[in-house]
Structures are given as structure tokens and as C-alpha cells.
C-alpha angles and dihedrals in degrees: 000000000000111000117239129200133198130186113223129207124184093202143340101073102079112240095340109097102159128041123190111230123203138150130230091289094049092255127112117257127214093240089065088069094091121184095249097045135099112203136188113218121191109207097174100250096036137028114218126207104208113200121198122218092250098037121136116249087229093059091049092051091049094046090049092053094046091047092052091050092045090051093052092060090072128077110252097024118260117249115247120213135177121227122192119207110265096020101065116159120242089248091063097039091054088062091068119069109238098002107198115207093203103043110201116253087224092071095108097163114130134204088248087065087073096062 
């Protein structure tokens, strides 16, 4: 199973509430987990709601509701787990190739660079 990741916004982006995030190889990359973001990460057996340090509560609430609905579409239902920035479980970190526990502060790439 190839992991997938989506960024979720409760408001402020018009009609677009969810954006699929992927790197050049179609997989999510760790740098996409921005401090203000809330992301859904489909790891196959579990859907993670990743919450950045500066994330809005509204974004987290919407992401949790979406992840719950998404998980119910599978038989058996997919497990749902929250992951807070800086305390990600190993199961989540393994979904990202080359996860670095101490990300460099010089990583200035932005999600807008994907477009």
C-alpha cells in the first residue's frame, strides 16, 4: 500500500477544503508537514490525523471528522489515530521515506512550490 496524504482546511480557501500532497514520486514527504497544517495520512491499516504545532482547532476538527468517515468506508473499518507534531509514532514515521527526527530549519520549501 502506497501512503497518501491530504492537507485539510476548515475555511479560508474558497470551496477547496482538501489538497492531495505528494512529492515527485507520488508519495508524501516529511517537509510537507508544515507547523500550521493538519494532514490526513492514509497508512493502509490506519489513518493518521497529523496536527502541526500552530494548527487551527477548526482544521483539526474537520480532519478528524473526514478521517472517521474515510475509515468507515473500509471493511473492516480503518483505525484512526492522532499524531501531534514532534511526537509522531513509529507507525507514522515509517510511511515517509528517510524521516528525519530533527528536521533542519533551513528547509524553506513551501506547499506552494508543488503547484
